[in-house]
N, C-alpha and C positions, 0 to 999 in steps of 0.2 A: 324711858328716853323716846321713844318715836311709839307714835299709834298706829293701830292696825287699821288697816292692811299694811306691814312693814313697809313693800315695794311704794307706797306714796311718799315717803319721804326722799325715795331719793335722786329727782328729777328735781328738789331745789337744795341741794348740796353743795358746798363750797371742794372744793379743788384738796383732794387731801393725801395722807401720805402713801393709804391704796391705792386710789390711781394712780400716782405715780410709779407703784409698782407693777397695776394695773398696764401703763402704758409702755413699759420695759418688756413685760413680760409678751404682750401681745407684737410689738415692734421686732422683736428676736424672734419669735414664731413666725413672721410673716419675711423676714429676713431669710429664714433659712429654709421655706418652703420655696421661695423663689431661687435658693441656690441651690437646691436639691433640682430642681425643676428643669435648672439650665444644664445642669451634668449632662445629659443625653446628648447634645450636641459638640459640648466640648468630648465626651467619651467616645466620639466617632474616630478622632485618631490616634486612641490608645489599642485598635485592632486593626487588621486588613481585613478588609470585607466588601463584597460586592455588594453596588445599589441600593439592590432590595433590601440588604440588611439593615443596610442606613438608613433604609425608612423605616425601618421594624424600632430599630433602636428609637428613633427622633420620635415616633408613634405610642412606644413606651411608656416617655412620661408621662400625655395628658390621660395614658388607657389605666393606669396605677393610681393617678390622681382621683379618676373619675371613682376608681370602686371605691380608694378612700373615703370619697366624700359620702356616696352612697350608703356606708356602711356603717360611718361613726355620725354622719346627721340625724337619721332614727332612734340612732342610740342615745344619743348629748338628749333628745328629747324626753328620751326614757329613763336613763339612768344621770342625768347632771352633766353640765359642761364642764366642769374641773374632776370628774371622773377619768371622759374622755381626753385630760390633758397630762393624766399621768399614762395612758396606754401609748397615744403617739409617740412620747417621751423616751419610751421604754423601746420602741421600734427604730428611733432616730439613731439610738444610740449602738444601738447592734448594727443598723445598715451602713453607718457611718464606722463605725471599725473593719466590717467586710470588705467595703468599696478601698481602701486602702491595699487589700493584699488578692483582690479582684484581677487576675491577669488572665484570663480569658473571658470571651464575648458571653458566653453562661454565665458566670459570676457576674458578669456586670451587666445584664440583664436581673440576676437575682436577689441581689444586693438594692441596684438600682430601686427595681418593685418594691423591696420593705419599705425603704428610704418614701416613694414617692406615694405610697399605701398613708403612711402618716402626715405628711404633709398635703395631701387631701384633705387629712380629719383636722388637721391644726389648724387648717384655712379656714372651713368651716364654722368651724367651733370658733375660733377667732371672733369672723366676723360678727358671730348672735352674740356672744356673749360682751363685743365693745357696747353696743348697742345696750346694752341689760344693766351694763355696772356703771357706765358714766354716766355722769350731769348733764343734764339739760344745757346749761349754758355751754358747756364742752364740747358734748360728743359731735356732732359733725368734725370740729378740728380734732377733736384725737384718733378718731375714725380715719380720717385722712392722711393725717401723718403717720399715723401706725401703716396702714397700706402703705405707703410713701416708701414704708422700708421692703417693701419687695423691686423695687427699684433700684435701693443700695445694694440688696443681697445680690440681683439681677447683675449691677456694677462691679461688686468687687468678686464673683465667680471670674465676669469678663477680666476683671483688671490680673486675679492671680494666674487663670488662662492664658492671656497673654502675655506674662511672664516671666513664666515658665514654660511655654509652648516650644523652645526647641532643649528642654532639659529631658533626661530620661522621663519614659510613660510612668515610671515604679516613682518617681519623684512627686511628676505632677498629681498624681494618686495620692499622694503620704501629704503633699500641701494644700488640697481640696477635702481629704479626709480627717486631719488636723483640723482646720477652720469649721468644718461643722460641730468637730468635739467643745471646741472651747461655745460657740454660739449656743450647746447645749447645755453647757454648765450654767450661763446666763438665766436660761430658760428655767432649768428647777431651781434655783436660789429663787427668783422672783415669782415665780407660780406657787411657791409657797406661803408668801406674803398675799396671798389672793383669798376672798371667797367665793364659796360656791355661788352660783348666779341667786340674787334675793328674788328675784323677779318670777324666776323658774320653781324655786321651792314653796313658793307663795302659791301658785298656777298647780302646784301639786300638792296643796292644802298640807304643807306643813311652817305651818305660821310660828312656832316657837323657835325652828330651826330658823326660820328666816332672820327674826327677832336676835337671834343668838350670835348671828355672822353680824348683821349693822352692827350689835354692841361688843362684837370680837373687833369688827378692821375696820370700821368706821367711829373709832370716840374721838378722833380729833378734827372731826369737819364740823363744818358750821352749818345751820339748817337758812336758807337766803330766804327772805320774804318773796311771798308772792310776788308783789307788787314791783320788785326788782327786777322780775323779770318776764317775758314775753307773754302776754294774754294766750291764755289756753284758748285752741281752736281743736273743730273737730271736722275729719277730713269725708268730703263726698263718698258715700258708697260705690264700690265699685267691682265690678264683678271680677273673682278668682284668677278665670280665666284669659280674661285683658288684662291684667297685671301680671300672670304668669308669663303671657306672650310678647306684653315690651321686656319684660328682666330678660326673657332669654335671649330674644331677639337682639338686646344691646348689648347682653353678655358674647353671644357667639361670635357674633360683628367684631368686636374686641380681640378675643380671645386669636379666634384665626386672624384676623388683618394683622396684630401684632405676631402671633404668633410666628408664620410665613415670614415676615418681613427682618424678625429678631431672629428667631432660630434656626429657621430651614436654608432662608435666602444665604446664606453664606454654605451650609453642608453639599446644595444644588447646586450652586452659580461660582461662589467663591470661596472655595473651601481655606485658601491661605489667611482668608479675610474674620474667618467667623466668629473666632475670640474677640475681635477691634469691633467688629456689627456689634455684638452684645454688650459691647463696654461701650459702645458711643448711643444707644440707642438706649438703655440704663442711665443712662449721665444725663442722657435730657429728659427723661422722665423723673429724676430721682428733682435735677432742677425747679421743675416748673411744678411737681407734687410738692417740694417745701416751700415755693412761693405760693400757693392757693389754700394751703391748708393752712396758715396760721388764720387764716379770715375764713375757715370754711364754714364758720357760726353764721356769715351775715350775709353769704353767697347762695344764691337760687339754684337748689339741684336741677330744677328744670330747665333754666337757661343753660346753664353749663352743660347739660349732654348735649340742648342742641347743639351748641354753639362747635363744642369737640367732634362729635359727628361729624358737623358741614368741613368741621377744618380738617380731619383727619382724612376724607374723602378724597377732598380740592387736591390736598399733598399725594397722595397716592397716585390719580390721575394726573398728575405733575412730573412725579417722577418716572409716571409710563412715555409723555410726551420728553419729557428730553433725555429719553435712554439713548442715543444717537449722541449728544454729547459726553454725556457722563462717564459712555464707556471707554472712554480716552482720558476722562477725570477723575479722578476715585476724590479727590478734594470737593469737586461738586455732587459729587453721589454721598460723601459724607454730612455735607451741607446739606441739602434734600432728608437725608434721613432725620436729623438733629427735629427740621423744622414741622417732619410728619408726628416723630414724639412727641413733640410739646403736645399736640392735639390729642395723642393716644392716651401721654400719660394725666392729662382732662378725666377723657371721658372713662379711664378704668378707674381711678380714685370713684365716681358719680356714678355710674352702674355699678358697681359695687357695693358701693354707700344703699344705694335705690332697692337692689334683687335682695340685700339681706335686713332689712328697717321693715317693709311693708308687712309685714305677715303675724299674726296672732303671735303670744310667745310661747303657747304649746304646740305649735305646730313649725317657731321658727327655724329649728334646725332642720326638719326635714323639708319642708318647701324652700329655704336657700338652700338646699342638697340639691334638690331636684333642679332648680332652674343652673342651679351650677353643670349636673350630672350632663343636662341634655348641650348646653351650649360647651363647655372643653369637650361632649363626645364627639360633636360636632366636629369639632378640630381634627379629627383623626382623621378620617375618610380626605381630608384634603391635603394632609402631609402625602397620599399617596395618588392623588389625584392630579397634582401638579409636578409628580416628579420627572416624567418628560416634557412639561410647558416649555417653552421659548420662555426667554426673558420678559419677552409682549407679554404671548400670553399670561404669564406668572403676575404680572402688576396689573395687568387688565383682570382677571379673577378675584385681587385683592381689594379694587377701586371697586367693581360691584358687590361684595363681603361689605363695605361701609356702608355703601351705599342700602345697603337692604337695614343695616343698623341705624343710619338715619333715617328711614319710614317711621322706624319703631321710634325715634327719640323726638320724631315730628307729633306723631300719633299719643305722645306723650303730655307733650306740651301742649297741647290743644285738651286734650279727654283727661291726663291723670293731675295730680295735685300737689304742690308743694309739700318736701320733706323734709327741706333743710331748712336756711335760718330762722335757727332756733326750734323749730317744731321738736316736740320729745317723739320718743319712739312710740311711748302710749299711742299721741297721737296721729304719729306715722301710720301704726298700725290698724288704726282703728277702731282701737279699743276702748279711747276716753268716748265716755258718755254725755259730757257737756261740755261747753265751750262755743267759740264762734267760730264759726264757719271757715273755711280758706278752703283755697280754688289751686 
């Protein structure tokens, strides 16, 4: 059916049943990652603790997320993408059941750690696997729409937290835990239906296994003639240190900027508004992600990155400048928060795509993990650093964080290359040997 090497056929495939199962599996995984990450600020209301321990609980989420990232990233390169999914799904189940019965601060920390470790590994592996399994014509669109389920997960968590915030803590834990288990069921079913990464198998020299997976899972797809696809391109060679610098800077800026305004702002300044802030922020990002996701394969990744970071920076400084006004008007505050998160949503989708598509297959899991480890790790000290800031200092710091990311976005716009607009993952990673140069 397919000539060797097997992966050469992947980019020319039409959308098939296996891609639908992969889309469902990866979307549900992103949903659950965001749902779990957002549990920490909700959990601050489950126990009575001093502010220092509140900061610790908030930092717990990114801490165990990056531990999971750095452990599973290299392992996914060594053992395979699908193998890691079975490990992380098992940990999800243990953590979700445990959180329902977590009546003390330390039990909350324990079971959140288990779930967050799994979430970090899940997200890293999903990002890698999506680029490797989705056909060229739909790669960016599938990635953007899958990633948008992070916003859906955050929105659902905020909605559940908001609806049950006046109920007993036991009921809150039950609702949140049961929701996680339901999504886990979707994960298990859909992931049985998808193959191991064909590209990874091929790079491991396992050509027979790769061809067996193609024949088993891709038997309903059609091969699209190359002339119906965009011409193949070759990207300019850039040093890995430059690519890593840009990836880390834009990712850290987005993680810190989003995290402080979505998950930390409420517990620090507006404790009664925590769930609503999470809900509104993620709703705005979810809607903009849906809007641009369907057009992602025709949009410029470079341009989206630049516009979104400029917009997020400007919106944050606007929020800072209008503090005296919106302090007396929560409606105005939430309006400004929506504007900010429209740009944040675009920047998140774009930088996450960029930092997981520009690496070669055999190192994609590890290098993506390094970029995410550093960027999410940088978020942790900012939680403690800003704990005693005034609201003016807090928003100024946030604006400066976005400004730093904007510098990196400008650098990539000027010196980097296009990875969207129908570019295949082989081209984006520099693994394609022939084609037309692209800037």
